[in-house]
C-alpha positions in Angstrom: -192.3 183.5 10.9 -191.5 187.2 10.7 -188.1 186.7 12.3 -187.2 184.1 9.8 -188.3 185.9 6.9 -186.2 189.2 8.2 -183.1 186.9 8.5 -183.7 185.5 5.1 -183.8 189.1 3.5 -180.4 189.4 5.0 -179.1 186.1 3.2 -179.4 183.9 6.4 -181.7 181.0 6.8 -182.2 178.7 10.0 -181.8 175.7 7.8 -178.4 176.8 6.7 -177.2 177.9 10.1 -178.4 174.6 11.7 -176.3 172.6 9.1 -173.3 174.5 10.5 -174.4 173.7 14.1 -175.3 177.2 14.9 -178.4 178.1 17.1 -179.9 181.2 18.7 -181.4 180.7 21.9 -184.0 183.5 22.7 -183.1 184.6 26.4 -185.8 187.4 26.5 -189.2 188.0 24.8 -191.6 190.7 25.3 -195.0 191.9 23.9 -197.6 194.7 24.4 -200.9 194.4 23.1 -202.9 197.3 22.1 -205.9 195.6 20.5 -206.9 192.1 19.5 -206.5 190.6 16.0 -209.2 188.4 15.0 -209.1 185.2 12.9 -208.3 186.1 9.1 -206.8 189.5 10.1 -204.0 190.3 7.7 -201.3 191.5 9.8 -198.3 193.6 8.6 -195.1 192.6 10.6 -192.3 195.3 10.8 -188.9 193.6 12.0 -186.0 195.9 12.7 -182.7 195.5 14.7 -183.1 197.4 18.1 -179.7 196.6 19.4 -176.4 194.8 18.6 -174.2 193.8 21.5 -170.9 191.6 21.7 -172.7 188.2 22.3 -176.6 189.2 21.7 -178.8 191.1 19.5 -182.4 192.4 19.9 -185.2 192.5 17.3 -188.0 194.9 17.6 -191.5 193.9 16.1 -194.3 196.4 15.2 -197.8 194.7 14.1 -200.3 196.6 12.5 -203.7 195.5 10.7 -205.1 197.9 8.2 -202.7 200.4 9.3 -203.2 200.4 13.0 -200.7 199.4 15.4 -202.0 196.3 17.3 -198.8 195.2 19.3 -195.2 195.6 19.6 -192.5 193.2 21.0 -189.0 192.5 21.2 -186.8 189.2 21.2 -183.2 189.1 22.5 -181.3 186.3 21.1 -177.7 185.3 22.0 
């Protein structure tokens, strides 16, 4: 959901992309967990562009709960 909202903030939506026949397969996903979230924890997820290549880009995710980082991850999209 954070990825979708990030792209929406840039003026893109998956629905519109699908109508154009575009799709962005994920070719790599990784995540490091520092502490477990619990049910009903409100998470803040910061999404940023880590790298832009010629045929792919990488998004970085930093997840915090009450100001404490609980995980970080990356998704590489082609």
